[in-house]
N, C-alpha and C positions, 0 to 999 in steps of 0.2 A: 550165312556168316554176319549178315547187317542187322539181323532179329538178335545174334549173340550179343552185340556191343551195346544193342541197345537196353538190352536185359541183361546185364553180365550176373545177376544172380541166379535167373534161370538155368543158364548156362552153365555158371559154376557147381548149381546143385545136380543138373542132369549127369556131367560128368563124375563128381562127387558119388553119387546113388551108384552109378555103373560100376563105378570102381568099388565099391563096398559089394556088389551085388558079385561082381567077379572073385572077390578075396571070398564069402561064403560058397560059394562053388567050386573055390580050389582047397576046401578045408581049412581056413586061416579065419574061423571066426570071432575068435577074441581081438587081432590086429582090426577088425573089420568094424565090430563094436569099436573099440577105442577110435580108430578115423570116424564115423561116425559120432562119435560124439563128440568129437573134438569139433568135428566142422557144425553142427546144431547148435553146439554151445557158443562156438564163436558167432554163428548168425544174431542167437538170442543177444548176445551182448549187444550188439551192434545195434538191434532192434531197442535191447533197451536204452541205449546212450539218447537215442531220437528222442523214445517215452519221455525220459529222465527232462529234456530240454523243453517240451510241450508242457509238461507241468510244472515247471518253474515259470513258465508264461501265462500259467494257468489255462490252460488249454488241456481237459480231460478228456484223453483220448482211449480206445479199445485195445490198443497196442498191448496192454497189458496180460489179455486174456492168451494170446498168441507167443508170449515171451513164456510163461506160466506152463505153458501148454507143452513147447519145445524142453522144458526144465524138466519139468515132471514126467513124460516120458525118457526123456533120459535117463534118470533115475530109478527109474522101476525097469529099465531094463529093455524098454520097446524101441531099440534106437533107429530102427527101419521105419519105424509111426515118425519118428522124431523129425527124420529126412526125408519125409511126405509130408510131414506139416511146413516144415519149408518150402518145400519146393511146391505146394500148392498155393502159400501165400504170396512167393513170386511171381507163380500163374496167374494170381487172381489180380495182380498190378497189371499183367499184359492183357486180362479179360476186361480191365478197367480201363485200361487205355482202346481197345478197340471198339469196346460200345460207345465210350465218349466220342472217338472218332463218328461212329454211327451218328450216335444223339445229333453230335452240329456238323454233320452233312454239309447242310444248305448252306449254313454261315462260313463254313471254309471253301466252298466253291465260290461263294461271292468274293472272298479275298483274294484267292487264286489267279481269278478273269481281272486284275486291275491291270488297265491297260498300261503300257510305256510307251509307245512308242506311235507317232502319228503322222501319216504322208501328206507335210503340209506342199500347197503351190509356190511355186517361185512368182516373185516380182515377175510382171510383164506379160502373163498369161492373159488367154482370154478374156477371162473372168479372174477381177482382183478380188471381186467377194465384200467390197466397200460401198455397194449401194444402199439407198434408204430403202429406210424397213416397207414404203408403203411400195414400192418399182417392187422388190421381194413377195410382197402380199397379191400383187395383181397377177403379175406371169413370172415364170423360173425367169433367173437371173442370165442377164446376155453371155451366149458363149456357154449356157450348161449344157447344149448338145444331148447326145444321146449317152444313157450311163454307161461308165467304161471307157470314157472318152480321155483322152490329155492324160495318159499313164507315163508315157515313157519320155524322160530327160526334161519334166516338167514342175514334180515333186520331189521334192527333199525330207527323207526321214530324220526328224527330230525328237527329242524328249518331248511327252504330252507334257509338262511340265512346262514347258516352253513356249507353249500356243499362247495367241493372244484372242481375246476377243475380235471377233471382225476376221480373222484370217479363214482360209478357204482350204479344205481337207479331203484327201480321197480316200474312201473307204474301200479296199476289196471286196471279195467274194468271201463270204466266212469270216471275215473280223468283225473285232467287237469296236462298237462305234466309241471313241476316246475322248471325246468333252460331249457336251449338251450342244445343240445345235439348229440348224433347219436347215431342211432338206433343200439343194438346189436342182437336184436331178428332177426330172419330169415324175418319176415313180421310185420306190422302193419298197423290198419285204423286208419286214424285220423280224429275228423271234427273240422277243421281249420275257421271257417265261423266267432267267434268274430276276426279274425288276417286279416282275406281277404276278406271278404264277398260271398266267394265261399260255396254255399249251399251244397255241394255235397261229402261226405267224400274222403280224400285222401290213397293212398296206398304208402307206405313209407316199401323198403327193406334194409336189412342190411348194413349199411356204411351211410346210407342218413340220413339228418341232420335233428335234431325234433325241431320248435319252442317252447319257451317256451309259454303257453296261450293252446297251442292245445288239445281238449279232446280226449282222447286214447278211443278206440273203444271197442272190447265184450272180446277181451285178453289181459290179463298181457303181460308188455313187457319189455325187459330190454335195458339200456339205458347209454352211458357214455356222464358225461357233460363236456361238453367245453369251458362254460362262467357261471362265479359268477353272483349269482342272481341280481346286479345291473346293471351287462351289458348287463343279458339275452334279448331279444327281449321284453318280455312283459312285464319287469321292466323296458323300457325304453316307451315302448306306456305309460304306467298307469303314468309316470312320465310327460310326455308331455300333458296327455288327464287332468289332475290334472291341470296345469299350464293355460291351455284353458279354462276349466269349469269356472273360476276366472274372465277371462278376462272381458271388457267391450267395445263393438264395438265404432267406432265414430258417427255410426249413433242413436248409443243410446243414447250418447248426443247431436247430433243433435234433438233428437224426445225432448228432453226438452227444446231445445231450442224453439220448436213451442210453448211452454206453454205460453210465453209473447203476443204474436199476440191474439192464441186462448180467454186467459183469457180476454185481452182488448174488443174483439168482445163479450165475453159473458155477463160483464158487459154493455157493449154498446146495445144491444138488451134488458137486462134487464130495462134499463134505459127508453129507446122506448117504450117499452111497458106499464111501470108503467105511464110514462108521459100521454101517448094515452086513456090508460082505466081511469087512475088517481086513480087505486088501486095499495099499496106497495105489497101485494099478487104476480101481475104479475111479478116483479122484482121476489120473490124468485121460483117464476115455473120456468122461465125462467135458473136460478141456477141449478134451480134442476138436470135436462137435461143435463146440461155443462157436461159431464161426462169425467172426464182426463184420466179415464183407456185407451182409443186408444194410449195416446201417453206414458204412463207409461210401456206397457204391448207389444206391438204389435211387436217392434222393437227389444226388449230380447229374446221374444219368438221365434220369425222367427230367429233369429243369432245361437242361441243352437239347432233349429231345424237341421239348416245349417250344423251347428259341427257334429252334430250325425250324419247326413246322409253322411257326408265327412266320419266320421269315420266305419260307416257301410262298406265304400266300399273300406276299407285301406287305409286313406288318414288322416293324424291326423294333423290339423288347431292348432298352438299352442297359436293364439291370433284370438278374434272374430274380431278386426279390420282389419287381414289381409283379411277376408271372402271380406270386401268391396273393398278393394284394388285390389285383386282378379279379381274383377267383373269390372275392367276400365284398364287389360292389355294391353299396346298396341306393347309392343316389347318382344320376349322369345329368350333368349340366351340359349345357351345350350353347354356343355362339350361332348366334342364324346365318349371317351373310357369310357364303362359301362354305358353310357347315352343314347346315340344314338345307340350307336353297344353293344353288349353283355359282353366285357368285359375281355373276357376268349376266346383266342384262339380257331377254330372249325378244324377238318380234312377236307379237300377241294380235297384232291388227294394223293395216294402212287402212287411214282413215283420207278417202279421196273428197278434195271440195270442187278444183277446177276442171281444166278440160282431159289432164292425161289420168290413164288408167293409172291402178296399183302397181303395175310391174315397172312401169315409167319411171313415177315417182320415186319409188325403191332405187331403181339402178340410177336417177340422177343424185339422188341423196349417198346414195354408196358411195359416187364416184368422187363425189366430194369430199367424202368421208374419209378416204385413204389418205387425204394430206392431214389428216389429222391425229393427234396422238390421245387423245381422250380416251378414257375406257369404253362408252358407248360408241365410237365410233369404229371398233372391231366388233361389237355386236351388229353394228349394221351392215355394216360389210359380210360377214357372216351370215344374216340374214340373205343378201343381196346372193350369193354364193349358193346356196340352197335352192334356190330358184333358177341357178345356171343363167344369171343374168349377168353381163360384160361389162367393163367399167369403161368409162371413156376417159382419154387421157388430156388434162388439164394445161391449161397455156400459163395456167396465172393460181399461184392459191394462198390464202391466209389466212389464218388461224386465228382467232380472237379466243384467250384464255377466258373461262366459262361461260362464253357467251355462245360459239359456236366456230361455225369454218364458212368462207367465202371463197368461190372458186369459178375460175373463167374456161368456158370451153366454146371454142369458137366463134366470141363475141356476147355467147348466152352465158350471163350470170348466177349461178346456183347458191342460195345461202342456205344453211341448215344450223337448225340451233334454238336459241329460246325463243318465243311468241317475238319479245320486245326485238327483239335481235334480228328477225327476219322481217318485223313490220317495218326497219328503218326501210328496205330495199324493194319488201312485193305489198301491195296492197288487199287488203280484205281480212287480215289475221283475225282468227278469234280462236280464243281457246277453248280446247276441246273437254268435255266431262269425261273423268277418270277414275277409276274402281280403284278401291283402297289399297296401298302398292305398287300403283301404275305410273307409267311417265311417260310423257309425249315428246317427242322431236318435231319439229316444225319445218317445212322445206317450201321454200320459192324459188320458182325457176324463172328467170327471166324479172318481169315487173309482176307477177300472178305469182299468190298464194296458193300452191296447188294441194296442201293435205297435211297430215301429219302421220308420224310413226307410233303406236303406242307399244311401248317396251314394260316388262314386268323381270323380274327376278325368280324364277318358277322353282317351288320345292323340289328337294331330289328325288327320284322318283322312286328312289330304295330309302327314304326317311320312313314311313310311318311303316314298313316291315322292318325297319332295323329297331323302333323302339318299342315294336311289339317282341320284337325278339328278345329285347333284353328283360323285358318284362319277364319273360318265359322263363330267361335265366337266372329273376331274382331281383332284378335293380327294382325296388317300391316307388322310389320317385325318381319323375324327372323335370329339370329346367333347362327355362331360354332364357339367357343372356344377352341382350342386343342394344343399342345406343339408339336402334329404330325408335318410332311413335309408338305407342300402345297399340293405336287400333291397327297397324301394319304386322307388328308382332303377333297380337292375338289372330289374326288370321292363318299367320303358320305355323303358330303353335295348334291351333283347333283340325289343321290339315295331318300334320305329324302324329299328333299325339299327346302332346308336352301339356304334361298335368300342372305347371306353374310356369310362369311368366312374369320374367323381370326386364321393362322396359325402358327406354332412354337412359340406358346404363353408361357412364364413364367408365374405363379401363381400373380406377380405383373403388367406383363401384361394386365391379365384377367381384374384386379380391375380396371385398367384403361380405358381398356376398356367398361366396364360396365357400369361407370360413366361418358364417354362422348357419350354413344347412346342420338341419340337427342331425338326420342320419347318415354314420359313417359307413367306408370311407369312399370318399367322393371322387365321381371322374369327370375331368371337364373335357371338351373336347371344341377345339379352336385350328384355325388357321392362321391368322393375320399377327400382324407387330406387335396391336393391341392388345393380343392374345396371349402375350408372353408371360406378363405377372401373373395373371390369373391360370397359367397352366403349370406356372412352378408352386403356386400356397396349394393347388388341390393335392387330393391325396396319391391320384395319379393322373398325369394331365398326357393329353392323347394329340399330336399334333398333325392335320391334314398335312403331308409334306410332300403331294404334287404340284399342289401351286402355290403352297403357302411360303410363307418367311422363313428366313434362315433362323431370326429370333426364337420364333416360335417351338420352330426344330429342336432347339439349344435349350430352353426351356423344359421341354416335355418328356416323360419318360418313356412315350411309344411313340413311334411316326410309321404312318402310315403313308408309302411312299406312291398309294394308286391315288386317283381320285372318285373312292367308293366309298362311302358312308356306311356301310354294313360292314367294313371290315373293323366298326369299333364292338358290333355284336360276335364277331371271329374272334376278338381278341380276347375278349372276356370268355367264352365258349371255350376256346382254347388254354387258358389259364388256368378256368374250374376242372379242365381234365387234366392237366397236367399233375395239377397240386393231389387228385385223386387218385392218380398212377404210381406218387409218387409214394403216398401213404400207403397203398396198397400194394405195394414194393416191400417197403418197410415191416410191414407186420406178415407180409408170408412169408419173407428172412425168418424172423424173428420166430415166428408161429413153429415155421419146418426145424429151427434148431432148437428151440426148449423141447420139442418132441422126439428129437434124438438125443437131447440130454438125458431125458427122462429114460429112454429106453438102455442109453449106456450105464445110468446110475444103475439100473435094474440086473446090467449085466448083459445085455442083449447086444449091444456093438461093441466086437472086438477094438484095440488101438487102430489099425491099419486100416479096418473096413471105415473108421469113423472119418480119420482125416482125408480119404478118398469120395465121402459122403459131403464131406467139406463142400465140394466144387461143385456136388448137383446143385446144392443150395444155392451156390453163388450164380451159378446158372440160372435158375430160375427167375430169382430175385433180377437179374440183369437182361432177361428175355419179356419181363414183365414190364420193367421201367422204360425199357425201348417203343413200349404201346406207347407213347404219348408223342411218338414222331407220327402215327395216324391219326385220323381226324376224328373216329369215332363213331359213335351212330347219333347222328342229327335229332334230338325231340320236334315234335309238330309245336309250331308257333301257334296259340289260339288268338284271334285277332287281327292276323297278316295279311287276310284278305287270300288266302290261298296262298301265298308268295308270289303272287305278281303287281309290276309294279303300279304303285300309285299314278293317275293321271297328271298332267302338270297343270298346276293350278297357279295364274298370277299370284305373285307374290311380289313381295319384300322390295327395298327403296321408300324413303319418305316419300309420302302425297306428294306432288309437285308438278309443275306444269311442261317443267322440261328439266334432264339432268344434267345441265352444265355449271355444276356448282365447285 
């Protein structure tokens, strides 16, 4: 019954066709002919009105073929064929809806999972969630207890849009994480497949970030909210998906233009068949098999399938037209920091000069850095955690902007930062030698200089393989655009395999560089606020959105929601396959239709058989278009070192002795 209301023309035609058959069986052929002809002509008139309106707006369609086929079959007495044409046209709409639903299944699934309610912890419970970030990084929040505690009577259900940053939420087993946040429970297991495409659950520990849209495992967890609903990862993805699902690719409009020669060919073959046979029925038989569905359905279904395939892999394409443009990219430009590199310095070496061992130097540095908000502080703490080093609690700590941090531990002062800053409290500070792209953080314990931590921003493990894949996909030029020094930029470019380096660029310089690149279309990949202008002017802008800025994501045409550069090559590969499948589907449908038209013009395809064969052509076209949902065969990538990750190479940040700028 629901289907009948959704597709009234299908339901009405089925009822009318059954009535005509009953009249024929009962011997009322004249009444059956009249009823079928009136119904078919009424449908033709309805379609004709819509066709005229589109023509007046300058939109040439191919409804004229269907209208002409219905009228001609009625005029030559093939009233059953006219009813079948109406049924097949109406059924084609239902078939297209089904195919479109299949094609954008991943997009629809994202929209349906939007969390509406959150379980917020009431004020006055064991943990109010307002602790500072440093303590949350050191240990689980006070009162976190075991997973699943504090459930009854201590939480209130509130709309997710009313939750504020800093609120504590309970996420029960099997529920979707409603907003971005930090895990407070000791541990948790989460299914992030709808966001990342990774099928295996991931383990998170206290202090680690949680993405909204991920599915909680078998134990209730507590989390502290770090972003409002509209700024959370999942809401941003949903907004992009809504925009993408409503867009129309240029190739879809191109398919509309194929209608003109296709219609002319149908009329020509019909006229030839009429003249040769001397029977006007031959003209009607040709038009019956001139199905317009390959042109109407193939491209939209293929492009929806491509967008859905990309979304499954964590790539949100904002507009369908971007898929067509991505498939023709000739130049790929990249920002360096956070794009070709990880954007977060990693510990390369601990250089000891005093009486303490390496781990002790790192432990004291991390204990002091937990009271700093500088990006380097987080890197130092990560390095200490990776060695399972515990942090000391300070009795007092002060951060000196751009210089460093001083903390007191039971009467022992620890100073971390620039050499001049550390030298004010510790004797014997000497600046260490650094390679290109390295920086040093100096450490003093008490009055003694105990050593330094050498850091660098490493190149992404997948960078060289990604650029090799892009070359294999037809991208002939690769460019790095960065504000870093020339030596640092060239070091990263050589490691990644970039062919052209533009260093010491301000945001306007990047814009001018992209505009001047000769081989087009140009792809630009970036992740920061300063990348927003250049992403907007590139032919296709891709934002690394996992940690990137909102501004970059809004300016880009494609947003990668994973911290994985290889998704850039995946986006190009999916685009090329989508365009290929769309064109194949269009031409398969046209070829089958033309073959049937030629056979009908020669008198081998009766009107009723032709009307039924229409649906077979439509089915073949749609099934081929749905191939865009699959990944296809991945070609070998020459020069990608067998697909293995490139070893981390010391890289980026301006060469300097300490990074407190």
